[in-house]
One Martini backbone bead per residue (centre of mass of N, CA, C, O) as a GRO file, in nm:
protein
  223
    1MET     BB    1   1.524   2.139   0.004
    2GLY     BB    2   1.443   1.968   0.278
    3THR     BB    3   1.191   1.810   0.496
    4LEU     BB    4   1.171   1.768   0.851
    5TYR     BB    5   0.951   1.573   1.052
    6LEU     BB    6   0.895   1.590   1.404
    7VAL     BB    7   0.723   1.350   1.614
    8ARG     BB    8   0.553   1.317   1.887
    9HIS     BB    9   0.394   1.118   2.053
   10GLY     BB   10   0.126   1.034   2.180
   11GLN     BB   11  -0.046   0.977   2.435
   12ALA     BB   12   0.029   0.800   2.701
   13SER     BB   13   0.066   0.586   3.010
   14PHE     BB   14   0.079   0.761   3.262
   15GLY     BB   15   0.115   0.562   3.562
   16ALA     BB   16   0.127   0.300   3.438
   17ALA     BB   17   0.260  -0.009   3.396
   18ASP     BB   18   0.238   0.078   3.074
   19TYR     BB   19   0.354   0.341   2.897
   20ASP     BB   20   0.393   0.186   2.608
   21GLN     BB   21   0.090   0.327   2.541
   22LEU     BB   22  -0.168   0.445   2.398
   23SER     BB   23  -0.410   0.634   2.438
   24GLU     BB   24  -0.703   0.733   2.320
   25LEU     BB   25  -0.604   1.023   2.277
   26GLY     BB   26  -0.343   0.952   2.129
   27ARG     BB   27  -0.487   0.837   1.884
   28ARG     BB   28  -0.644   1.092   1.806
   29GLN     BB   29  -0.402   1.273   1.759
   30SER     BB   30  -0.282   1.107   1.524
   31LEU     BB   31  -0.521   1.114   1.334
   32ARG     BB   32  -0.543   1.422   1.317
   33LEU     BB   33  -0.268   1.474   1.190
   34GLY     BB   34  -0.316   1.314   0.931
   35ARG     BB   35  -0.564   1.476   0.836
   36TYR     BB   36  -0.432   1.749   0.823
   37TRP     BB   37  -0.225   1.676   0.604
   38ALA     BB   38  -0.427   1.580   0.390
   39GLU     BB   39  -0.582   1.855   0.363
   40ARG     BB   40  -0.278   1.991   0.268
   41GLY     BB   41  -0.090   1.790   0.095
   42VAL     BB   42   0.092   1.626   0.288
   43GLY     BB   43   0.385   1.443   0.221
   44PHE     BB   44   0.595   1.138   0.196
   45ASP     BB   45   0.904   0.965   0.122
   46ALA     BB   46   0.967   0.911   0.437
   47VAL     BB   47   0.992   0.688   0.730
   48ILE     BB   48   1.082   0.728   1.081
   49THR     BB   49   1.139   0.517   1.368
   50GLY     BB   50   1.117   0.392   1.646
   51SER     BB   51   1.068   0.084   1.852
   52LEU     BB   52   0.836   0.177   2.001
   53ARG     BB   53   0.505   0.143   2.045
   54ARG     BB   54   0.424   0.450   2.040
   55HIS     BB   55   0.547   0.498   1.763
   56GLN     BB   56   0.385   0.292   1.597
   57GLN     BB   57   0.101   0.399   1.677
   58THR     BB   58   0.136   0.684   1.570
   59TRP     BB   59   0.190   0.611   1.278
   60ALA     BB   60  -0.073   0.457   1.233
   61GLY     BB   61  -0.255   0.704   1.276
   62ILE     BB   62  -0.139   0.885   1.059
   63ALA     BB   63  -0.178   0.690   0.822
   64GLU     BB   64  -0.483   0.668   0.848
   65GLY     BB   65  -0.553   0.974   0.829
   66ALA     BB   66  -0.375   1.006   0.541
   67GLY     BB   67  -0.346   0.748   0.357
   68LEU     BB   68  -0.086   0.575   0.424
   69ALA     BB   69   0.182   0.313   0.302
   70LEU     BB   70   0.439   0.332   0.449
   71GLN     BB   71   0.752   0.194   0.533
   72PRO     BB   72   0.929   0.200   0.806
   73LEU     BB   73   1.217   0.302   0.950
   74VAL     BB   74   1.402   0.149   1.209
   75MET     BB   75   1.548   0.339   1.492
   76ALA     BB   76   1.684   0.302   1.806
   77GLY     BB   77   1.809   0.601   1.832
   78LEU     BB   78   1.488   0.710   1.878
   79ASN     BB   79   1.477   0.635   2.161
   80GLU     BB   80   1.397   0.661   2.474
   81TYR     BB   81   1.456   0.714   2.772
   82ASP     BB   82   1.457   0.591   3.108
   83ALA     BB   83   1.294   0.751   3.349
   84ASP     BB   84   1.306   0.552   3.587
   85ALA     BB   85   1.613   0.508   3.583
   86VAL     BB   86   1.688   0.801   3.627
   87ILE     BB   87   1.545   0.838   3.903
   88ARG     BB   88   1.690   0.603   4.061
   89CYS     BB   89   1.970   0.751   4.073
   90VAL     BB   90   1.835   0.985   4.283
   91HIS     BB   91   1.581   0.772   4.382
   92PRO     BB   92   1.576   0.459   4.508
   93GLN     BB   93   1.314   0.488   4.617
   94PRO     BB   94   1.004   0.422   4.600
   95LEU     BB   95   0.733   0.540   4.405
   96ALA     BB   96   0.448   0.665   4.367
   97LYS     BB   97   0.198   0.695   4.174
   98PRO     BB   98   0.108   0.964   4.001
   99ASP     BB   99  -0.207   1.154   4.135
  100THR     BB  100  -0.086   1.438   4.197
  101PRO     BB  101   0.048   1.740   4.167
  102GLU     BB  102   0.291   1.688   4.358
  103GLN     BB  103   0.383   1.419   4.229
  104TYR     BB  104   0.439   1.536   3.952
  105ARG     BB  105   0.651   1.742   4.043
  106GLN     BB  106   0.845   1.539   4.164
  107HIS     BB  107   0.900   1.375   3.914
  108PHE     BB  108   1.025   1.621   3.745
  109ARG     BB  109   1.247   1.697   3.940
  110LEU     BB  110   1.394   1.424   3.930
  111LEU     BB  111   1.434   1.410   3.627
  112ARG     BB  112   1.606   1.662   3.595
  113ASP     BB  113   1.831   1.569   3.782
  114GLY     BB  114   1.900   1.302   3.635
  115LEU     BB  115   1.965   1.424   3.357
  116THR     BB  116   2.195   1.605   3.444
  117GLN     BB  117   2.378   1.370   3.549
  118TRP     BB  118   2.384   1.200   3.293
  119MET     BB  119   2.506   1.419   3.104
  120ALA     BB  120   2.767   1.449   3.302
  121GLY     BB  121   2.846   1.141   3.403
  122THR     BB  122   2.755   1.071   3.723
  123VAL     BB  123   2.546   0.870   3.597
  124SER     BB  124   2.414   0.514   3.542
  125PRO     BB  125   2.158   0.399   3.411
  126GLN     BB  126   1.993   0.120   3.398
  127GLY     BB  127   2.007   0.002   3.063
  128MET     BB  128   2.174   0.250   2.960
  129PRO     BB  129   2.324   0.470   2.795
  130SER     BB  130   2.504   0.703   2.744
  131TYR     BB  131   2.467   1.018   2.648
  132ASP     BB  132   2.653   0.999   2.405
  133GLY     BB  133   2.505   0.754   2.284
  134PHE     BB  134   2.229   0.883   2.256
  135ALA     BB  135   2.318   1.125   2.077
  136ARG     BB  136   2.434   0.949   1.847
  137GLY     BB  137   2.165   0.826   1.752
  138VAL     BB  138   2.047   1.097   1.659
  139ALA     BB  139   2.274   1.182   1.463
  140GLU     BB  140   2.238   0.936   1.273
  141ALA     BB  141   1.954   1.005   1.178
  142LEU     BB  142   2.022   1.280   1.054
  143ALA     BB  143   2.238   1.177   0.857
  144HIS     BB  144   2.052   0.994   0.697
  145VAL     BB  145   1.870   1.213   0.586
  146ARG     BB  146   2.087   1.377   0.438
  147GLY     BB  147   2.201   1.126   0.261
  148ALA     BB  148   1.902   0.993   0.148
  149HIS     BB  149   1.691   1.283   0.130
  150HIS     BB  150   1.733   1.488  -0.080
  151GLY     BB  151   1.453   1.701  -0.128
  152GLN     BB  152   1.269   1.574   0.089
  153ASN     BB  153   1.004   1.426   0.269
  154VAL     BB  154   1.033   1.371   0.624
  155LEU     BB  155   0.947   1.134   0.884
  156ILE     BB  156   0.959   1.152   1.243
  157VAL     BB  157   0.895   0.912   1.508
  158SER     BB  158   0.909   0.992   1.857
  159SER     BB  159   1.054   1.164   2.127
  160GLY     BB  160   1.139   1.414   2.337
  161GLY     BB  161   1.441   1.358   2.375
  162PRO     BB  162   1.538   1.328   2.075
  163ILE     BB  163   1.417   1.595   1.972
  164ALA     BB  164   1.566   1.786   2.166
  165THR     BB  165   1.846   1.687   2.082
  166ALA     BB  166   1.828   1.771   1.788
  167VAL     BB  167   1.790   2.070   1.841
  168GLY     BB  168   2.051   2.106   2.005
  169GLN     BB  169   2.242   2.027   1.771
  170VAL     BB  170   2.154   2.244   1.564
  171LEU     BB  171   2.193   2.496   1.788
  172GLY     BB  172   2.413   2.444   2.014
  173LEU     BB  173   2.323   2.335   2.285
  174SER     BB  174   2.290   2.264   2.592
  175PRO     BB  175   2.186   2.013   2.786
  176GLU     BB  176   2.008   2.193   2.971
  177ALA     BB  177   1.837   2.311   2.739
  178SER     BB  178   1.728   2.037   2.637
  179ILE     BB  179   1.565   1.971   2.887
  180GLU     BB  180   1.361   2.204   2.863
  181LEU     BB  181   1.251   2.115   2.593
  182ASN     BB  182   1.160   1.832   2.673
  183LEU     BB  183   0.953   1.921   2.918
  184ARG     BB  184   0.764   2.093   2.681
  185ILE     BB  185   0.672   1.876   2.504
  186ARG     BB  186   0.410   1.770   2.304
  187ASN     BB  187   0.171   1.577   2.204
  188SER     BB  188   0.205   1.554   1.857
  189ALA     BB  189   0.424   1.736   1.799
  190VAL     BB  190   0.579   1.970   1.567
  191THR     BB  191   0.895   1.954   1.400
  192GLU     BB  192   1.108   2.160   1.184
  193PHE     BB  193   1.331   2.086   0.916
  194GLN     BB  194   1.580   2.193   0.720
  195PHE     BB  195   1.774   2.036   0.443
  196THR     BB  196   2.094   1.928   0.362
  197PRO     BB  197   2.374   1.740   0.318
  198LYS     BB  198   2.514   1.926   0.563
  199ARG     BB  199   2.236   2.045   0.702
  200HIS     BB  200   2.038   2.171   0.964
  201SER     BB  201   1.728   2.368   1.011
  202LEU     BB  202   1.528   2.551   1.202
  203LEU     BB  203   1.169   2.621   1.181
  204THR     BB  204   1.013   2.448   1.408
  205TYR     BB  205   0.854   2.415   1.749
  206ASN     BB  206   0.607   2.255   1.914
  207THR     BB  207   0.355   2.213   1.727
  208LEU     BB  208  -0.037   2.240   1.693
  209PRO     BB  209  -0.219   2.274   1.421
  210HIS     BB  210  -0.432   2.025   1.457
  211LEU     BB  211  -0.531   2.177   1.754
  212ASP     BB  212  -0.663   2.433   1.626
  213GLY     BB  213  -0.929   2.479   1.836
  214PRO     BB  214  -1.210   2.427   2.030
  215ASP     BB  215  -1.237   2.110   1.975
  216TYR     BB  216  -0.909   2.078   2.100
  217LYS     BB  217  -0.850   2.195   2.395
  218ASP     BB  218  -0.838   1.886   2.540
  219TRP     BB  219  -0.575   1.763   2.358
  220VAL     BB  220  -0.353   1.889   2.537
  221THR     BB  221  -0.041   1.724   2.605
  222TYR     BB  222   0.270   1.591   2.794
  223ALA     BB  223   0.247   1.240   2.852
   0.00000   0.00000   0.00000
């Protein structure tokens, strides 16, 4: 069997004008994950990323920490949905940038509602594919891994939505269950699949072995 490691990007810039940029902590999370794998002799035969800046920056941090020089394959089907566009479908009025606990809760309540309606096909967020199209992009990435990398170690660097969707596809979960997985995945978290040419099997989900210890207790983030 091969092993596929799916990593959510490090902490991005939630609430800033440009979310698609790692924070300083996000960069440290990525470096730490690379160093953790290097310390344990974990290597990769191939790397695949989405095309977003935070994916590229996270891979750069992992590669620096682990001393890797692989050139990633970029697949746009691993890109995240546009959370702002999803929220605008259910709350067209402008929202203040979230900077209080209540505003953060409101943001994620609206996001959950918008995702539910997008997945059901009742709303079409501007500039986004249908949910079926989004899910198809994730399925194509998984099929590529099965077809091209039998018996190898493969790393995917992506976002919470595609990773949760991949887990949902492997386990046969409902879209609603995939939303709950998505909203709980942590920055730089590792999910592992074992795979054969025919199928993937879930091994672990949303783990942070590289941040296990008192020195890293303040490094665990969700956005």
